[in-house]
C-alpha positions in Angstrom: -0.1 -0.1 0.0 1.4 3.3 -1.0 0.3 7.0 -1.0 -1.0 6.7 -4.5 -3.5 4.1 -3.3 -4.8 6.4 -0.6 -7.9 7.7 -2.2 -9.1 4.2 -3.3 -8.2 2.7 0.1 -10.2 5.4 2.0 -13.1 4.9 -0.4 -13.3 1.2 0.2 -13.1 1.9 4.0 -15.9 4.5 3.7 -18.1 1.9 1.8 -17.5 -0.7 4.6 -18.4 1.9 7.2 -21.6 2.8 5.3 -22.7 -0.7 5.4 -23.0 -0.5 9.0 -21.4 -3.8 10.1 -17.6 -3.3 9.8 -16.5 -1.0 12.3 -17.5 1.5 15.2 -16.2 4.3 13.0 -18.6 6.6 11.1 -16.3 8.1 8.7 -13.0 7.2 7.1 -10.0 8.9 8.6 -7.8 11.3 6.6 -4.9 9.7 4.9 -2.6 11.3 7.4 -4.3 9.8 10.4 -4.7 6.4 8.7 -0.9 6.5 7.8 0.0 7.4 11.3 -2.1 4.5 12.8 -1.0 1.6 10.7 2.3 -0.2 10.7 4.0 0.6 7.4 5.5 -2.8 7.1 2.1 -4.6 7.0 -0.2 -2.7 4.6 -1.4 -4.5 1.6 -3.6 -3.8 -1.2 -5.1 -6.1 -3.8 -5.0 -4.7 -7.4 -6.9 -5.6 -10.5 -5.1 -5.6 -14.0 -5.8 -1.8 -14.3 -4.2 -1.0 -11.0 -7.6 -0.3 -9.2 -7.7 -1.2 -5.6 -9.9 -4.3 -4.9 -9.5 -4.3 -1.1 -6.8 -3.7 1.5 -5.4 -5.0 4.8 -3.3 -3.3 7.5 -2.4 -3.7 11.2 -2.0 -1.4 14.1 -0.3 -2.1 17.4 -2.8 -2.9 20.3 -0.7 -1.1 22.8 2.7 0.7 23.2 3.5 -1.2 26.2 6.5 -3.5 25.3 4.8 -6.6 26.5 2.5 -6.4 23.6 5.1 -5.7 21.0 4.1 -8.7 19.1 0.4 -8.2 19.1 -1.5 -6.2 16.4 -5.2 -5.6 15.5 -6.0 -5.9 11.9 -8.4 -4.7 9.4 -9.4 -6.1 6.0 -11.8 -4.4 3.6 -12.9 -5.6 0.2 -14.8 -3.3 -2.4 -18.4 -4.5 -2.7 -17.8 -5.3 -6.4 -14.9 -7.5 -5.6 -16.4 -9.8 -3.0 -16.7 -13.4 -3.3 -13.7 -13.6 -5.7 -11.1 -14.6 -2.8 -9.6 -11.1 -2.6 -10.2 -11.0 1.1 -8.7 -14.4 1.9 -5.7 -13.6 -0.3 -5.1 -10.2 1.5 -5.6 -11.9 4.9 -3.2 -15.0 4.0 -0.6 -12.4 2.8 -0.9 -10.2 5.8 -0.4 -13.3 8.0 2.7 -14.2 6.2 4.0 -10.7 6.7 3.3 -10.6 10.3 4.8 -14.0 11.0 7.8 -13.0 9.2 8.4 -10.0 11.4 7.9 -12.1 14.7 4.2 -10.8 15.4 2.7 -13.7 17.3 -0.9 -12.5 17.7 -3.1 -10.9 15.1 -6.6 -10.0 16.5 -9.7 -8.2 15.5 -13.1 -7.5 16.7 -16.0 -8.3 14.4 -19.8 -7.5 14.7 -21.7 -10.8 15.0 -23.9 -9.5 12.1 -20.8 -9.7 9.8 -21.0 -13.2 8.9 -18.9 -13.0 5.8 -16.0 -11.6 7.9 -16.4 -14.2 10.6 -16.4 -17.0 7.9 -13.4 -15.4 6.2 -11.5 -15.2 9.4 -12.3 -18.8 10.2 -11.0 -19.9 6.8 -7.6 -18.0 7.5 -7.2 -19.9 10.8 -8.6 -17.4 13.3 -10.4 -18.6 16.3 -13.1 -17.1 18.3 -12.0 -16.0 21.9 -15.3 -14.7 23.0 -17.9 -12.1 22.8 -17.7 -8.6 24.3 -21.4 -7.8 25.0 -22.6 -4.4 24.6 -19.0 -3.1 24.2 -19.9 0.1 22.4 -22.7 2.2 20.9 -22.9 2.4 17.1 -25.7 4.8 15.8 -27.3 4.8 19.2 -27.5 1.1 19.5 -25.4 -1.2 21.7 -23.3 -3.5 19.8 -21.6 -6.8 20.6 -18.2 -7.6 19.2 -16.8 -11.1 18.6 -13.0 -11.1 19.4 -11.0 -13.3 17.1 -7.3 -14.1 17.1 -4.7 -16.0 15.3 -1.5 -17.1 17.0 1.4 -17.4 14.6 2.3 -21.3 14.4 5.9 -20.1 13.7 6.6 -18.2 16.9 6.9 -19.9 20.2 
């Protein structure tokens, strides 16, 4: 993922936000805020043959405490027109290869229970459900549950 992909990445993020089951966010951030929050070594885009962004994946540290140096939270978003073609699984698999190579031992995410496609994708990629955080936050005036999923690196002990 490079700066030249910024507009398309943020547009895909906004589409996911507008669908209502991807995140607590209500608008996509600026590129500067996005860029500052995500680890530069683990940002990926899937491009079509015309260099249009089909989807993206990125990670952010869960904490700045040294004990959590190998733990990240990830996001993966696919343009609605590109869904069902393996883009999400390819992005997530490549992201996990990248984090494994860097010594990151835990990749986690919180997923709304209604986002069944994302839950299925994560199960296919080797994530496990840790539990449900009930009524963890309000989203458009409604309390929402979040299912916490994680994937532990099989190469890091």
